[in-house]
Jmol script that loads the backbone (N, CA, C; Angstrom):
load data "model"
ATOM      1  N   UNK A   1     -26.797 -36.490  62.765  1.00  0.00           N
ATOM      2  CA  UNK A   1     -26.940 -37.034  61.316  1.00  0.00           C
ATOM      3  C   UNK A   1     -27.556 -35.509  60.629  1.00  0.00           C
ATOM      4  N   UNK A   2     -28.287 -34.579  61.078  1.00  0.00           N
ATOM      5  CA  UNK A   2     -28.785 -33.979  60.588  1.00  0.00           C
ATOM      6  C   UNK A   2     -28.114 -32.988  60.079  1.00  0.00           C
ATOM      7  N   UNK A   3     -26.836 -32.692  61.067  1.00  0.00           N
ATOM      8  CA  UNK A   3     -25.875 -31.821  60.755  1.00  0.00           C
ATOM      9  C   UNK A   3     -25.000 -32.212  59.838  1.00  0.00           C
ATOM     10  N   UNK A   4     -24.487 -33.429  59.631  1.00  0.00           N
ATOM     11  CA  UNK A   4     -24.089 -33.789  58.404  1.00  0.00           C
ATOM     12  C   UNK A   4     -24.729 -33.753  57.234  1.00  0.00           C
ATOM     13  N   UNK A   5     -25.826 -34.090  57.402  1.00  0.00           N
ATOM     14  CA  UNK A   5     -26.382 -33.978  55.843  1.00  0.00           C
ATOM     15  C   UNK A   5     -26.475 -32.226  55.245  1.00  0.00           C
ATOM     16  N   UNK A   6     -26.724 -31.495  56.405  1.00  0.00           N
ATOM     17  CA  UNK A   6     -26.686 -30.102  55.909  1.00  0.00           C
ATOM     18  C   UNK A   6     -25.156 -29.643  55.728  1.00  0.00           C
ATOM     19  N   UNK A   7     -24.344 -30.479  56.086  1.00  0.00           N
ATOM     20  CA  UNK A   7     -22.882 -30.161  55.587  1.00  0.00           C
ATOM     21  C   UNK A   7     -22.597 -30.641  54.040  1.00  0.00           C
ATOM     22  N   UNK A   8     -23.148 -31.544  53.905  1.00  0.00           N
ATOM     23  CA  UNK A   8     -22.972 -32.378  52.541  1.00  0.00           C
ATOM     24  C   UNK A   8     -23.661 -31.515  51.779  1.00  0.00           C
ATOM     25  N   UNK A   9     -24.876 -30.970  51.962  1.00  0.00           N
ATOM     26  CA  UNK A   9     -25.686 -30.562  51.122  1.00  0.00           C
ATOM     27  C   UNK A   9     -24.968 -29.464  50.687  1.00  0.00           C
ATOM     28  N   UNK A  10     -24.183 -28.179  51.707  1.00  0.00           N
ATOM     29  CA  UNK A  10     -23.557 -27.126  51.774  1.00  0.00           C
ATOM     30  C   UNK A  10     -22.186 -27.375  50.772  1.00  0.00           C
ATOM     31  N   UNK A  11     -21.678 -28.789  51.209  1.00  0.00           N
ATOM     32  CA  UNK A  11     -20.542 -28.589  50.284  1.00  0.00           C
ATOM     33  C   UNK A  11     -20.740 -29.117  48.733  1.00  0.00           C
ATOM     34  N   UNK A  12     -22.071 -29.816  48.298  1.00  0.00           N
ATOM     35  CA  UNK A  12     -22.580 -30.077  47.188  1.00  0.00           C
ATOM     36  C   UNK A  12     -22.960 -28.469  46.396  1.00  0.00           C
ATOM     37  N   UNK A  13     -23.582 -27.674  47.130  1.00  0.00           N
ATOM     38  CA  UNK A  13     -24.002 -26.433  46.395  1.00  0.00           C
ATOM     39  C   UNK A  13     -22.586 -25.658  46.465  1.00  0.00           C
ATOM     40  N   UNK A  14     -21.501 -25.475  47.429  1.00  0.00           N
ATOM     41  CA  UNK A  14     -20.265 -24.817  46.919  1.00  0.00           C
ATOM     42  C   UNK A  14     -19.824 -25.492  45.918  1.00  0.00           C
ATOM     43  N   UNK A  15     -19.831 -26.813  45.688  1.00  0.00           N
ATOM     44  CA  UNK A  15     -19.148 -27.275  44.466  1.00  0.00           C
ATOM     45  C   UNK A  15     -19.786 -26.832  43.182  1.00  0.00           C
ATOM     46  N   UNK A  16     -21.036 -27.113  43.048  1.00  0.00           N
ATOM     47  CA  UNK A  16     -22.005 -26.138  42.308  1.00  0.00           C
ATOM     48  C   UNK A  16     -21.609 -24.974  41.542  1.00  0.00           C
ATOM     49  N   UNK A  17     -21.447 -24.172  42.931  1.00  0.00           N
ATOM     50  CA  UNK A  17     -21.510 -22.952  42.649  1.00  0.00           C
ATOM     51  C   UNK A  17     -19.829 -22.777  42.049  1.00  0.00           C
ATOM     52  N   UNK A  18     -18.846 -23.202  42.531  1.00  0.00           N
ATOM     53  CA  UNK A  18     -17.583 -23.417  42.051  1.00  0.00           C
ATOM     54  C   UNK A  18     -17.574 -23.516  40.611  1.00  0.00           C
ATOM     55  N   UNK A  19     -18.220 -24.641  39.993  1.00  0.00           N
ATOM     56  CA  UNK A  19     -18.192 -25.204  38.672  1.00  0.00           C
ATOM     57  C   UNK A  19     -19.110 -23.856  38.229  1.00  0.00           C
ATOM     58  N   UNK A  20     -20.265 -23.507  38.392  1.00  0.00           N
ATOM     59  CA  UNK A  20     -20.913 -22.268  37.638  1.00  0.00           C
ATOM     60  C   UNK A  20     -19.656 -21.052  37.574  1.00  0.00           C
ATOM     61  N   UNK A  21     -19.110 -20.444  38.569  1.00  0.00           N
ATOM     62  CA  UNK A  21     -18.076 -19.322  38.264  1.00  0.00           C
ATOM     63  C   UNK A  21     -17.133 -19.611  37.660  1.00  0.00           C
ATOM     64  N   UNK A  22     -16.705 -21.132  37.667  1.00  0.00           N
ATOM     65  CA  UNK A  22     -15.348 -21.246  36.606  1.00  0.00           C
ATOM     66  C   UNK A  22     -16.103 -21.000  35.177  1.00  0.00           C
ATOM     67  N   UNK A  23     -17.424 -21.851  34.789  1.00  0.00           N
ATOM     68  CA  UNK A  23     -18.173 -21.851  33.587  1.00  0.00           C
ATOM     69  C   UNK A  23     -18.108 -20.208  33.056  1.00  0.00           C
ATOM     70  N   UNK A  24     -18.592 -19.539  34.158  1.00  0.00           N
ATOM     71  CA  UNK A  24     -18.568 -17.901  33.800  1.00  0.00           C
ATOM     72  C   UNK A  24     -17.590 -17.222  33.497  1.00  0.00           C
ATOM     73  N   UNK A  25     -16.485 -17.357  34.382  1.00  0.00           N
ATOM     74  CA  UNK A  25     -14.663 -17.074  33.819  1.00  0.00           C
ATOM     75  C   UNK A  25     -14.409 -17.358  32.672  1.00  0.00           C
ATOM     76  N   UNK A  26     -14.762 -18.683  32.451  1.00  0.00           N
ATOM     77  CA  UNK A  26     -14.093 -19.122  30.946  1.00  0.00           C
ATOM     78  C   UNK A  26     -14.861 -18.207  29.833  1.00  0.00           C
ATOM     79  N   UNK A  27     -16.189 -18.267  30.131  1.00  0.00           N
ATOM     80  CA  UNK A  27     -17.308 -17.327  28.987  1.00  0.00           C
ATOM     81  C   UNK A  27     -16.714 -16.381  28.746  1.00  0.00           C
ATOM     82  N   UNK A  28     -16.283 -15.302  30.106  1.00  0.00           N
ATOM     83  CA  UNK A  28     -16.240 -14.265  29.806  1.00  0.00           C
ATOM     84  C   UNK A  28     -14.776 -13.821  28.851  1.00  0.00           C
ATOM     85  N   UNK A  29     -13.658 -14.779  29.122  1.00  0.00           N
ATOM     86  CA  UNK A  29     -12.599 -14.875  28.659  1.00  0.00           C
ATOM     87  C   UNK A  29     -12.925 -14.794  27.296  1.00  0.00           C
ATOM     88  N   UNK A  30     -13.245 -16.184  27.259  1.00  0.00           N
ATOM     89  CA  UNK A  30     -13.859 -16.429  25.600  1.00  0.00           C
ATOM     90  C   UNK A  30     -14.488 -15.327  24.869  1.00  0.00           C
ATOM     91  N   UNK A  31     -15.370 -14.488  25.510  1.00  0.00           N
ATOM     92  CA  UNK A  31     -16.195 -13.462  24.920  1.00  0.00           C
ATOM     93  C   UNK A  31     -14.763 -11.891  24.898  1.00  0.00           C
ATOM     94  N   UNK A  32     -13.865 -11.980  25.692  1.00  0.00           N
ATOM     95  CA  UNK A  32     -13.246 -10.849  25.259  1.00  0.00           C
ATOM     96  C   UNK A  32     -12.082 -11.261  24.194  1.00  0.00           C
ATOM     97  N   UNK A  33     -11.622 -12.512  24.321  1.00  0.00           N
ATOM     98  CA  UNK A  33     -10.749 -13.080  22.915  1.00  0.00           C
ATOM     99  C   UNK A  33     -11.567 -12.710  21.688  1.00  0.00           C
ATOM    100  N   UNK A  34     -12.626 -13.284  21.445  1.00  0.00           N
ATOM    101  CA  UNK A  34     -13.299 -12.831  20.423  1.00  0.00           C
ATOM    102  C   UNK A  34     -13.448 -11.366  19.927  1.00  0.00           C
ATOM    103  N   UNK A  35     -13.592 -10.204  21.487  1.00  0.00           N
ATOM    104  CA  UNK A  35     -13.853  -8.989  20.893  1.00  0.00           C
ATOM    105  C   UNK A  35     -11.835  -8.788  20.404  1.00  0.00           C
ATOM    106  N   UNK A  36     -11.130  -9.371  20.996  1.00  0.00           N
ATOM    107  CA  UNK A  36      -9.766  -9.007  20.534  1.00  0.00           C
ATOM    108  C   UNK A  36      -9.846  -9.060  19.143  1.00  0.00           C
ATOM    109  N   UNK A  37     -10.353 -10.511  18.747  1.00  0.00           N
ATOM    110  CA  UNK A  37      -9.849 -11.114  17.503  1.00  0.00           C
ATOM    111  C   UNK A  37     -10.378 -10.471  16.305  1.00  0.00           C
ATOM    112  N   UNK A  38     -11.477  -9.765  16.857  1.00  0.00           N
ATOM    113  CA  UNK A  38     -12.326  -9.016  15.975  1.00  0.00           C
ATOM    114  C   UNK A  38     -11.955  -7.641  15.353  1.00  0.00           C
ATOM    115  N   UNK A  39     -11.017  -6.997  16.506  1.00  0.00           N
ATOM    116  CA  UNK A  39     -10.469  -5.578  16.605  1.00  0.00           C
ATOM    117  C   UNK A  39      -9.375  -5.945  15.609  1.00  0.00           C
ATOM    118  N   UNK A  40      -8.268  -7.133  16.101  1.00  0.00           N
ATOM    119  CA  UNK A  40      -7.330  -7.508  15.020  1.00  0.00           C
ATOM    120  C   UNK A  40      -7.642  -7.715  13.884  1.00  0.00           C
ATOM    121  N   UNK A  41      -8.885  -8.160  13.315  1.00  0.00           N
ATOM    122  CA  UNK A  41      -9.013  -8.464  11.945  1.00  0.00           C
ATOM    123  C   UNK A  41      -9.383  -7.347  11.539  1.00  0.00           C
ATOM    124  N   UNK A  42     -10.197  -6.430  12.220  1.00  0.00           N
ATOM    125  CA  UNK A  42     -10.464  -4.959  11.195  1.00  0.00           C
ATOM    126  C   UNK A  42      -9.297  -4.151  11.004  1.00  0.00           C
ATOM    127  N   UNK A  43      -8.318  -4.265  12.159  1.00  0.00           N
ATOM    128  CA  UNK A  43      -7.120  -3.459  11.901  1.00  0.00           C
ATOM    129  C   UNK A  43      -6.089  -4.051  10.668  1.00  0.00           C
ATOM    130  N   UNK A  44      -6.434  -5.509  10.950  1.00  0.00           N
ATOM    131  CA  UNK A  44      -5.553  -5.793   9.567  1.00  0.00           C
ATOM    132  C   UNK A  44      -5.930  -5.542   8.204  1.00  0.00           C
ATOM    133  N   UNK A  45      -7.232  -5.449   8.341  1.00  0.00           N
ATOM    134  CA  UNK A  45      -8.038  -5.054   6.862  1.00  0.00           C
ATOM    135  C   UNK A  45      -7.563  -3.349   6.431  1.00  0.00           C
ATOM    136  N   UNK A  46      -8.028  -3.420   7.407  1.00  0.00           N
ATOM    137  CA  UNK A  46      -7.430  -1.454   7.173  1.00  0.00           C
ATOM    138  C   UNK A  46      -6.172  -1.410   7.142  1.00  0.00           C
ATOM    139  N   UNK A  47      -5.289  -1.771   7.564  1.00  0.00           N
ATOM    140  CA  UNK A  47      -3.718  -1.894   7.031  1.00  0.00           C
ATOM    141  C   UNK A  47      -3.640  -2.320   5.862  1.00  0.00           C
ATOM    142  N   UNK A  48      -4.093  -3.519   5.694  1.00  0.00           N
ATOM    143  CA  UNK A  48      -3.882  -4.141   3.978  1.00  0.00           C
ATOM    144  C   UNK A  48      -4.615  -3.279   3.180  1.00  0.00           C
ATOM    145  N   UNK A  49      -5.602  -2.835   3.432  1.00  0.00           N
ATOM    146  CA  UNK A  49      -6.589  -1.757   2.269  1.00  0.00           C
ATOM    147  C   UNK A  49      -5.383  -0.450   2.083  1.00  0.00           C
ATOM    148  N   UNK A  50      -5.049   0.173   3.451  1.00  0.00           N
ATOM    149  CA  UNK A  50      -4.061   1.332   3.559  1.00  0.00           C
ATOM    150  C   UNK A  50      -2.872   1.016   2.316  1.00  0.00           C
ATOM    151  N   UNK A  51      -2.304  -0.442   2.431  1.00  0.00           N
ATOM    152  CA  UNK A  51      -0.891  -0.721   2.036  1.00  0.00           C
ATOM    153  C   UNK A  51      -1.265  -0.634   0.080  1.00  0.00           C
ATOM    154  N   UNK A  52      -2.971  -1.064  -0.169  1.00  0.00           N
ATOM    155  CA  UNK A  52      -2.613  -1.376  -1.328  1.00  0.00           C
ATOM    156  C   UNK A  52      -2.905  -0.179  -2.307  1.00  0.00           C
ATOM    157  N   UNK A  53      -3.641   0.962  -1.201  1.00  0.00           N
ATOM    158  CA  UNK A  53      -3.953   2.069  -1.801  1.00  0.00           C
ATOM    159  C   UNK A  53      -2.311   2.841  -2.137  1.00  0.00           C
ATOM    160  N   UNK A  54      -1.922   2.564  -1.103  1.00  0.00           N
ATOM    161  CA  UNK A  54      -0.259   3.165  -1.073  1.00  0.00           C
ATOM    162  C   UNK A  54       0.529   2.706  -2.504  1.00  0.00           C
ATOM    163  N   UNK A  55       0.285   1.339  -2.671  1.00  0.00           N
ATOM    164  CA  UNK A  55       0.816   0.735  -3.842  1.00  0.00           C
ATOM    165  C   UNK A  55       0.238   1.436  -5.243  1.00  0.00           C
ATOM    166  N   UNK A  56      -0.913   1.393  -4.987  1.00  0.00           N
ATOM    167  CA  UNK A  56      -1.695   1.965  -6.431  1.00  0.00           C
ATOM    168  C   UNK A  56      -1.172   3.564  -6.741  1.00  0.00           C
ATOM    169  N   UNK A  57      -1.429   4.119  -5.579  1.00  0.00           N
ATOM    170  CA  UNK A  57      -0.700   5.398  -5.875  1.00  0.00           C
ATOM    171  C   UNK A  57       0.568   5.731  -6.531  1.00  0.00           C
ATOM    172  N   UNK A  58       1.446   4.870  -5.959  1.00  0.00           N
ATOM    173  CA  UNK A  58       2.951   4.962  -6.396  1.00  0.00           C
ATOM    174  C   UNK A  58       3.255   3.988  -7.706  1.00  0.00           C
ATOM    175  N   UNK A  59       2.233   3.328  -8.154  1.00  0.00           N
ATOM    176  CA  UNK A  59       2.251   2.593  -9.440  1.00  0.00           C
ATOM    177  C   UNK A  59       1.576   3.770 -10.532  1.00  0.00           C
ATOM    178  N   UNK A  60       0.380   4.994 -10.116  1.00  0.00           N
ATOM    179  CA  UNK A  60       0.056   5.543 -10.553  1.00  0.00           C
ATOM    180  C   UNK A  60       1.004   6.597 -11.033  1.00  0.00           C
ATOM    181  N   UNK A  61       1.845   7.061  -9.679  1.00  0.00           N
ATOM    182  CA  UNK A  61       2.764   8.251 -10.211  1.00  0.00           C
ATOM    183  C   UNK A  61       3.780   7.354 -11.191  1.00  0.00           C
ATOM    184  N   UNK A  62       4.221   6.593 -10.903  1.00  0.00           N
ATOM    185  CA  UNK A  62       5.297   6.017 -11.852  1.00  0.00           C
ATOM    186  C   UNK A  62       4.842   6.138 -13.239  1.00  0.00           C
ATOM    187  N   UNK A  63       3.686   5.588 -13.474  1.00  0.00           N
ATOM    188  CA  UNK A  63       3.027   5.511 -15.174  1.00  0.00           C
ATOM    189  C   UNK A  63       3.360   7.070 -15.541  1.00  0.00           C
ATOM    190  N   UNK A  64       2.868   8.145 -14.552  1.00  0.00           N
ATOM    191  CA  UNK A  64       3.029   9.059 -15.180  1.00  0.00           C
ATOM    192  C   UNK A  64       4.354   9.957 -15.552  1.00  0.00           C
ATOM    193  N   UNK A  65       5.187   9.640 -14.757  1.00  0.00           N
ATOM    194  CA  UNK A  65       6.659   9.878 -14.822  1.00  0.00           C
ATOM    195  C   UNK A  65       7.278   8.997 -16.300  1.00  0.00           C
ATOM    196  N   UNK A  66       6.651   7.918 -16.365  1.00  0.00           N
ATOM    197  CA  UNK A  66       7.065   7.042 -17.876  1.00  0.00           C
ATOM    198  C   UNK A  66       6.358   7.661 -18.630  1.00  0.00           C
ATOM    199  N   UNK A  67       5.090   7.853 -18.663  1.00  0.00           N
ATOM    200  CA  UNK A  67       4.715   8.620 -19.914  1.00  0.00           C
ATOM    201  C   UNK A  67       5.272   9.873 -20.640  1.00  0.00           C
ATOM    202  N   UNK A  68       5.690  10.781 -19.146  1.00  0.00           N
ATOM    203  CA  UNK A  68       6.755  12.255 -19.471  1.00  0.00           C
ATOM    204  C   UNK A  68       7.864  11.657 -19.898  1.00  0.00           C
ATOM    205  N   UNK A  69       8.765  10.612 -19.515  1.00  0.00           N
ATOM    206  CA  UNK A  69      10.022  10.563 -19.908  1.00  0.00           C
ATOM    207  C   UNK A  69       9.716   9.862 -21.504  1.00  0.00           C
ATOM    208  N   UNK A  70       8.687   9.179 -21.790  1.00  0.00           N
ATOM    209  CA  UNK A  70       8.649   8.319 -23.099  1.00  0.00           C
ATOM    210  C   UNK A  70       8.287   9.732 -24.016  1.00  0.00           C
ATOM    211  N   UNK A  71       7.726  11.011 -23.698  1.00  0.00           N
ATOM    212  CA  UNK A  71       7.317  11.919 -24.200  1.00  0.00           C
ATOM    213  C   UNK A  71       8.538  12.926 -24.812  1.00  0.00           C
ATOM    214  N   UNK A  72       9.234  13.050 -23.730  1.00  0.00           N
ATOM    215  CA  UNK A  72      10.689  13.754 -23.669  1.00  0.00           C
ATOM    216  C   UNK A  72      11.643  12.806 -24.467  1.00  0.00           C
ATOM    217  N   UNK A  73      12.047  11.527 -24.455  1.00  0.00           N
ATOM    218  CA  UNK A  73      12.609  10.815 -25.122  1.00  0.00           C
ATOM    219  C   UNK A  73      12.127  10.999 -26.870  1.00  0.00           C
ATOM    220  N   UNK A  74      11.052  10.721 -27.095  1.00  0.00           N
ATOM    221  CA  UNK A  74      10.270  11.126 -28.447  1.00  0.00           C
ATOM    222  C   UNK A  74      10.648  12.374 -29.048  1.00  0.00           C
ATOM    223  N   UNK A  75      10.571  13.565 -28.093  1.00  0.00           N
ATOM    224  CA  UNK A  75      10.970  14.643 -28.540  1.00  0.00           C
ATOM    225  C   UNK A  75      12.585  15.327 -29.074  1.00  0.00           C
ATOM    226  N   UNK A  76      13.088  14.416 -28.145  1.00  0.00           N
ATOM    227  CA  UNK A  76      14.873  14.097 -28.159  1.00  0.00           C
ATOM    228  C   UNK A  76      15.319  13.720 -29.849  1.00  0.00           C
ATOM    229  N   UNK A  77      14.290  12.193 -29.737  1.00  0.00           N
ATOM    230  CA  UNK A  77      14.589  11.662 -30.959  1.00  0.00           C
ATOM    231  C   UNK A  77      14.254  12.402 -32.010  1.00  0.00           C
ATOM    232  N   UNK A  78      13.068  13.361 -32.398  1.00  0.00           N
ATOM    233  CA  UNK A  78      12.661  14.194 -33.420  1.00  0.00           C
ATOM    234  C   UNK A  78      13.712  14.912 -33.554  1.00  0.00           C
ATOM    235  N   UNK A  79      14.336  15.894 -32.506  1.00  0.00           N
ATOM    236  CA  UNK A  79      15.407  16.672 -32.362  1.00  0.00           C
ATOM    237  C   UNK A  79      16.678  16.374 -33.200  1.00  0.00           C
ATOM    238  N   UNK A  80      17.092  14.790 -32.869  1.00  0.00           N
ATOM    239  CA  UNK A  80      18.404  14.375 -33.395  1.00  0.00           C
ATOM    240  C   UNK A  80      18.040  13.671 -34.783  1.00  0.00           C
ATOM    241  N   UNK A  81      16.944  13.594 -35.208  1.00  0.00           N
ATOM    242  CA  UNK A  81      16.465  13.384 -36.801  1.00  0.00           C
ATOM    243  C   UNK A  81      16.673  14.814 -37.439  1.00  0.00           C
ATOM    244  N   UNK A  82      16.084  15.549 -36.627  1.00  0.00           N
ATOM    245  CA  UNK A  82      16.240  16.726 -37.738  1.00  0.00           C
ATOM    246  C   UNK A  82      17.724  17.249 -37.759  1.00  0.00           C
ATOM    247  N   UNK A  83      18.541  17.255 -36.870  1.00  0.00           N
ATOM    248  CA  UNK A  83      19.785  17.776 -36.994  1.00  0.00           C
ATOM    249  C   UNK A  83      20.409  16.802 -38.030  1.00  0.00           C
ATOM    250  N   UNK A  84      20.390  15.391 -37.752  1.00  0.00           N
ATOM    251  CA  UNK A  84      20.951  14.311 -38.701  1.00  0.00           C
ATOM    252  C   UNK A  84      20.543  14.660 -40.335  1.00  0.00           C
ATOM    253  N   UNK A  85      19.363  15.158 -40.630  1.00  0.00           N
ATOM    254  CA  UNK A  85      18.542  15.728 -41.944  1.00  0.00           C
ATOM    255  C   UNK A  85      19.370  16.906 -42.408  1.00  0.00           C
ATOM    256  N   UNK A  86      19.503  17.686 -41.327  1.00  0.00           N
ATOM    257  CA  UNK A  86      19.927  18.871 -41.642  1.00  0.00           C
ATOM    258  C   UNK A  86      21.540  18.877 -42.021  1.00  0.00           C
ATOM    259  N   UNK A  87      22.141  17.729 -41.283  1.00  0.00           N
ATOM    260  CA  UNK A  87      23.548  17.444 -41.528  1.00  0.00           C
ATOM    261  C   UNK A  87      24.026  16.971 -43.427  1.00  0.00           C
ATOM    262  N   UNK A  88      22.861  16.519 -43.553  1.00  0.00           N
ATOM    263  CA  UNK A  88      23.015  15.551 -44.502  1.00  0.00           C
ATOM    264  C   UNK A  88      22.586  16.777 -45.962  1.00  0.00           C
ATOM    265  N   UNK A  89      22.214  17.677 -45.924  1.00  0.00           N
ATOM    266  CA  UNK A  89      22.286  18.794 -46.644  1.00  0.00           C
ATOM    267  C   UNK A  89      23.601  19.191 -47.031  1.00  0.00           C
ATOM    268  N   UNK A  90      23.667  19.923 -48.268  1.00  0.00           N
ATOM    269  CA  UNK A  90      24.863  20.234 -48.634  1.00  0.00           C
ATOM    270  C   UNK A  90      25.788  21.206 -46.876  1.00  0.00           C
ATOM    271  N   UNK A  91      27.275  21.231 -47.058  1.00  0.00           N
ATOM    272  CA  UNK A  91      27.800  21.841 -45.903  1.00  0.00           C
ATOM    273  C   UNK A  91      27.253  23.361 -45.647  1.00  0.00           C
ATOM    274  N   UNK A  92      27.637  24.145 -46.457  1.00  0.00           N
ATOM    275  CA  UNK A  92      27.261  25.594 -46.784  1.00  0.00           C
ATOM    276  C   UNK A  92      25.773  25.512 -45.956  1.00  0.00           C
ATOM    277  N   UNK A  93      24.636  25.277 -46.707  1.00  0.00           N
ATOM    278  CA  UNK A  93      23.268  25.212 -45.857  1.00  0.00           C
ATOM    279  C   UNK A  93      23.652  24.979 -44.513  1.00  0.00           C
ATOM    280  N   UNK A  94      24.214  24.077 -43.953  1.00  0.00           N
ATOM    281  CA  UNK A  94      24.166  23.729 -42.734  1.00  0.00           C
ATOM    282  C   UNK A  94      24.687  24.324 -42.028  1.00  0.00           C
ATOM    283  N   UNK A  95      25.738  25.357 -42.268  1.00  0.00           N
ATOM    284  CA  UNK A  95      26.742  26.210 -41.573  1.00  0.00           C
ATOM    285  C   UNK A  95      25.983  27.375 -41.724  1.00  0.00           C
ATOM    286  N   UNK A  96      24.940  27.835 -42.808  1.00  0.00           N
ATOM    287  CA  UNK A  96      24.352  28.939 -42.242  1.00  0.00           C
ATOM    288  C   UNK A  96      23.178  29.085 -41.467  1.00  0.00           C
ATOM    289  N   UNK A  97      22.502  27.821 -41.130  1.00  0.00           N
ATOM    290  CA  UNK A  97      21.808  27.483 -39.928  1.00  0.00           C
ATOM    291  C   UNK A  97      22.206  26.981 -38.833  1.00  0.00           C
ATOM    292  N   UNK A  98      23.514  27.305 -38.830  1.00  0.00           N
ATOM    293  CA  UNK A  98      24.001  26.370 -37.442  1.00  0.00           C
ATOM    294  C   UNK A  98      23.376  27.009 -36.153  1.00  0.00           C
ATOM    295  N   UNK A  99      23.239  28.589 -36.039  1.00  0.00           N
ATOM    296  CA  UNK A  99      22.780  28.900 -34.859  1.00  0.00           C
ATOM    297  C   UNK A  99      21.490  28.563 -34.366  1.00  0.00           C
ATOM    298  N   UNK A 100      20.350  28.504 -35.747  1.00  0.00           N
ATOM    299  CA  UNK A 100      19.305  28.261 -35.480  1.00  0.00           C
ATOM    300  C   UNK A 100      19.222  26.409 -35.268  1.00  0.00           C
ATOM    301  N   UNK A 101      20.028  25.782 -35.418  1.00  0.00           N
ATOM    302  CA  UNK A 101      19.660  24.079 -35.301  1.00  0.00           C
ATOM    303  C   UNK A 101      20.358  24.276 -33.933  1.00  0.00           C
ATOM    304  N   UNK A 102      21.178  24.850 -33.517  1.00  0.00           N
ATOM    305  CA  UNK A 102      22.118  24.480 -32.182  1.00  0.00           C
ATOM    306  C   UNK A 102      20.391  25.061 -31.160  1.00  0.00           C
ATOM    307  N   UNK A 103      20.057  25.955 -31.636  1.00  0.00           N
ATOM    308  CA  UNK A 103      18.879  26.689 -30.506  1.00  0.00           C
ATOM    309  C   UNK A 103      17.883  25.696 -30.512  1.00  0.00           C
ATOM    310  N   UNK A 104      17.360  24.941 -31.701  1.00  0.00           N
ATOM    311  CA  UNK A 104      16.400  23.755 -31.755  1.00  0.00           C
ATOM    312  C   UNK A 104      16.545  22.695 -30.936  1.00  0.00           C
ATOM    313  N   UNK A 105      18.334  22.244 -31.238  1.00  0.00           N
ATOM    314  CA  UNK A 105      18.423  21.040 -30.369  1.00  0.00           C
ATOM    315  C   UNK A 105      18.353  21.143 -28.877  1.00  0.00           C
ATOM    316  N   UNK A 106      18.536  22.519 -28.370  1.00  0.00           N
ATOM    317  CA  UNK A 106      18.795  22.709 -26.908  1.00  0.00           C
ATOM    318  C   UNK A 106      17.904  21.638 -25.878  1.00  0.00           C
ATOM    319  N   UNK A 107      18.025  21.051 -25.387  1.00  0.00           N
ATOM    320  CA  UNK A 107      17.350  20.036 -24.451  1.00  0.00           C
ATOM    321  C   UNK A 107      17.183  20.596 -23.484  1.00  0.00           C
ATOM    322  N   UNK A 108      16.081  20.659 -22.782  1.00  0.00           N
ATOM    323  CA  UNK A 108      15.712  20.892 -21.395  1.00  0.00           C
ATOM    324  C   UNK A 108      14.866  19.896 -20.713  1.00  0.00           C
ATOM    325  N   UNK A 109      15.643  19.629 -19.580  1.00  0.00           N
ATOM    326  CA  UNK A 109      15.042  18.574 -18.964  1.00  0.00           C
ATOM    327  C   UNK A 109      13.928  18.706 -17.710  1.00  0.00           C
ATOM    328  N   UNK A 110      12.670  17.683 -18.062  1.00  0.00           N
ATOM    329  CA  UNK A 110      11.252  17.880 -17.762  1.00  0.00           C
ATOM    330  C   UNK A 110      11.447  18.160 -16.006  1.00  0.00           C
TER     331      UNK A 110
END
end "model"
wireframe off; spacefill off
backbone 0.3
color backbone group
């Protein structure tokens, strides 16, 4: 009877130990997944930030190009107006200044 009581007691302790071991394993798994989730959240935030910075950089570059193109178009429009104004003057005056007009109207690309 005493051996049987010891055997039951041993089985009970084994069951408790297995339960404790299972709980420890679950806790370890949860902790490891928490670390992974934190890493992934930090990685996501970093990539989103980099993406936003790249988008801003491209937007700023595009705005600079638009300003430069607008300035070039404005200059071109002024040259066209000058030529049109000179063409409205008498033909002899225009023909005398044709070389100067052509030189002024030459367009260089930025």
